[in-house]
C-alpha positions as CSV (number, residue, x, y, z in Angstrom):
1,M,31.8,5.1,-10.1
2,P,30.5,7.1,-13.1
3,E,27.5,9.2,-12.4
4,I,24.3,7.7,-13.8
5,P,22.0,9.9,-15.9
6,A,18.7,11.2,-14.5
7,A,15.5,9.3,-15.0
8,T,12.0,11.0,-15.0
9,V,8.6,9.9,-14.0
10,R,6.5,8.7,-17.0
11,T,3.1,7.7,-15.7
12,R,1.3,7.5,-12.3
13,V,-1.8,5.4,-12.0
14,R,-3.9,4.4,-9.0
15,V,-4.4,0.7,-8.5
16,P,-6.2,-1.2,-5.7
17,L,-4.0,-4.1,-4.6
18,R,-5.4,-7.4,-3.1
19,F,-3.5,-10.1,-1.3
20,D,-6.1,-12.6,-0.1
21,E,-7.8,-10.8,2.8
22,Y,-5.5,-7.8,2.7
23,A,-6.3,-4.8,0.5
24,V,-4.6,-1.5,0.0
25,D,-4.8,1.3,-2.6
26,A,-1.5,2.1,-4.3
27,E,0.0,4.3,-6.9
28,L,2.0,2.6,-9.6
29,I,4.7,4.7,-11.2
30,T,6.7,4.1,-14.4
31,F,9.8,5.9,-15.7
32,H,11.7,7.3,-18.7
33,G,15.5,6.9,-19.0
34,L,16.3,3.9,-16.8
35,V,19.9,2.8,-17.5
36,D,19.0,-0.9,-18.1
37,R,15.9,-0.1,-20.2
38,A,13.8,-2.6,-18.2
39,E,10.2,-1.9,-17.2
40,H,10.7,-1.5,-13.5
41,I,7.9,0.1,-11.5
42,A,7.6,1.9,-8.2
43,V,4.6,1.2,-5.9
44,A,3.8,4.2,-3.7
45,L,2.1,3.1,-0.5
46,G,0.9,5.1,2.5
47,T,2.0,8.6,3.4
48,P,5.1,9.2,5.5
49,E,4.5,11.4,8.5
50,P,6.2,14.8,8.2
51,G,9.9,14.5,8.8
52,R,9.8,10.7,8.8
53,T,12.2,8.8,6.6
54,P,10.3,6.7,3.9
55,L,10.5,2.9,4.1
56,V,11.6,1.4,0.8
57,R,12.0,-2.2,-0.5
58,L,13.8,-3.2,-3.6
59,H,11.9,-6.4,-4.6
60,S,13.3,-8.4,-7.4
61,E,10.6,-10.0,-9.6
62,C,9.9,-13.7,-8.9
63,L,7.3,-15.2,-11.1
64,T,7.4,-18.6,-9.3
65,G,7.1,-17.1,-5.8
66,D,5.2,-13.8,-6.3
67,V,2.6,-15.2,-8.7
68,F,2.4,-19.0,-8.3
69,G,3.2,-19.2,-4.6
70,S,6.3,-21.4,-4.9
71,A,7.5,-22.6,-1.5
72,R,11.1,-23.0,-2.8
73,C,11.8,-19.3,-1.9
74,D,10.5,-16.7,0.4
75,C,9.8,-14.0,-2.3
76,G,5.9,-14.2,-2.2
77,P,5.6,-13.8,1.6
78,Q,8.3,-11.1,1.5
79,L,6.3,-9.2,-1.1
80,R,3.1,-9.4,0.8
81,E,4.8,-8.4,4.1
82,S,6.6,-5.5,2.4
83,V,3.4,-4.0,1.0
84,E,1.7,-4.1,4.4
85,R,4.7,-2.6,6.3
86,I,5.3,0.1,3.7
87,A,1.6,1.0,3.6
88,D,1.7,1.5,7.4
89,A,5.0,3.5,7.4
90,G,4.7,5.3,4.1
91,G,7.2,4.8,1.3
92,Y,7.8,2.8,-1.9
93,L,8.2,-0.7,-3.1
94,L,10.4,-0.9,-6.2
95,Y,9.4,-3.9,-8.2
96,L,12.5,-4.7,-10.3
97,R,12.4,-7.0,-13.3
98,Q,15.4,-9.1,-12.2
99,E,14.1,-12.6,-12.2
100,G,16.3,-15.2,-10.7
101,R,18.8,-12.6,-9.2
102,G,19.2,-11.2,-12.7
103,I,19.7,-14.4,-14.7
104,G,16.1,-14.7,-16.1
105,L,13.3,-17.2,-15.7
106,Y,14.5,-20.0,-17.9
107,N,18.0,-20.0,-16.4
108,K,16.4,-19.9,-12.9
109,L,14.4,-23.0,-13.6
110,D,17.6,-24.6,-15.0
111,A,19.3,-23.7,-11.7
112,Y,16.3,-25.3,-9.8
113,A,17.0,-28.6,-11.7
114,L,20.6,-28.5,-10.5
115,Q,19.5,-27.7,-7.0
116,D,17.4,-30.9,-7.1
117,Q,20.7,-32.7,-7.7
118,G,22.2,-31.3,-4.5
119,M,23.7,-27.9,-5.4
120,D,22.8,-24.8,-3.5
121,T,21.3,-21.8,-5.3
122,Y,24.7,-20.0,-5.8
123,A,26.6,-23.1,-6.9
124,A,23.8,-23.9,-9.4
125,N,24.2,-20.5,-11.1
126,T,28.0,-20.9,-11.3
127,A,27.6,-24.4,-12.8
128,L,25.5,-22.8,-15.6
129,G,28.3,-20.3,-16.3
130,L,26.2,-17.4,-14.8
131,P,26.9,-14.9,-12.0
132,Q,25.8,-15.9,-8.5
133,D,24.0,-12.6,-8.3
134,A,23.7,-10.5,-11.5
135,R,21.6,-7.7,-10.0
136,D,22.6,-4.1,-10.4
137,Y,20.6,-1.4,-8.5
138,A,21.6,1.7,-10.6
139,A,18.1,1.8,-12.1
140,A,16.7,1.6,-8.6
141,A,18.8,4.6,-7.5
142,Q,17.5,6.5,-10.6
143,M,13.9,5.7,-9.7
144,L,14.4,6.9,-6.1
145,T,16.1,10.1,-7.3
146,A,13.2,10.8,-9.7
147,L,10.8,10.4,-6.8
148,G,12.7,12.8,-4.7
149,V,14.0,10.1,-2.3
150,R,17.6,10.7,-1.3
151,E,17.3,9.2,2.3
152,L,15.5,6.0,3.2
153,D,15.1,3.1,5.6
154,L,15.7,0.0,3.5
155,L,13.4,-3.1,4.1
156,S,15.8,-5.9,3.2
157,N,18.0,-8.7,4.6
158,N,20.6,-8.2,1.8
159,P,23.6,-6.0,2.7
160,D,24.5,-5.7,-1.0
161,K,21.4,-3.6,-1.7
162,T,22.6,-1.1,1.0
163,L,26.1,-1.0,-0.4
164,Q,25.0,-0.4,-4.0
165,L,22.5,2.3,-3.1
166,R,25.1,4.1,-1.1
167,E,27.5,3.9,-4.0
168,Q,24.8,5.7,-6.0
169,S,24.6,8.5,-3.4
170,I,21.3,7.3,-1.8
171,D,21.5,7.7,1.9
172,V,20.4,4.4,3.5
173,R,19.8,5.5,7.1
174,R,19.3,1.9,8.3
175,R,18.5,-1.5,7.0
176,V,15.3,-3.1,8.4
177,P,15.1,-6.9,8.1
178,T,12.0,-8.6,6.8
179,G,10.4,-11.5,8.6
180,V,11.7,-15.0,8.3
181,F,9.5,-17.2,6.1
182,A,11.2,-20.6,6.4
183,T,9.6,-23.8,5.2
184,D,10.8,-27.4,4.7
185,H,11.1,-26.5,1.0
186,N,13.2,-23.4,1.2
187,L,15.3,-23.8,4.3
188,R,18.4,-24.9,2.4
189,Y,17.9,-21.9,0.0
190,L,17.7,-19.5,3.0
191,R,20.7,-21.0,4.7
192,A,22.8,-20.5,1.5
193,K,21.9,-16.8,1.5
194,V,23.0,-16.5,5.1
195,E,26.2,-18.4,4.7
196,Q,27.3,-17.1,1.3
197,T,26.0,-13.6,1.0
198,H,25.5,-12.7,4.7
199,H,21.8,-12.1,4.6
200,S,20.4,-11.1,8.0
201,I,18.0,-14.1,8.3
202,E,17.8,-15.9,11.7
203,L,17.2,-19.6,11.1
204,G,16.9,-22.6,13.3
205,R,14.1,-21.8,15.7
206,P,11.3,-24.3,15.3
207,A,8.6,-21.6,15.5
208,Q,9.9,-20.0,12.3
209,L,9.2,-23.1,10.2
210,T,5.9,-23.3,8.5
211,A,4.3,-26.0,6.3
């Protein structure tokens, strides 16, 4: 794999974050030189203890879930959980502008319409002539390198994120699964992620289902 060019930190700004009753102070970081030229940001949370590996999440933007609270996915609850866990452990949340697993907002909503006709999330993307997952984490590796992070614990259920970071010479010491945020509305979506892309999501226990 060709070596990617170095990125540099552009701006750091302190921002207080609020999630309902949960609040935390964070530092938002922007970058120069990202390979895809997208406006990804790093969110620095907490302070890792000396010698402790930082906890990192690569979170793909999801307007419907992160902003509007859509119950068709688990993105909003994962974002909230990740901020809390990283703030406790110390590390970074990389908020990546990769809506709809990289296909964009309009295409994602087109895929939703096909899912309403019975397709799963991956089959819907394919029916639109799009990749099942178009995300590339080279820019994430650049961001981590610019921040001085070469070893991390990855907060994720997705094995592809681990693979891609390791291919970019980021040492993923271990993958830490997120919680399971299953509802009646997203259970089929979560099951497709388990069956087709081997996400580490344990489904089926009644206690995991929420309204």
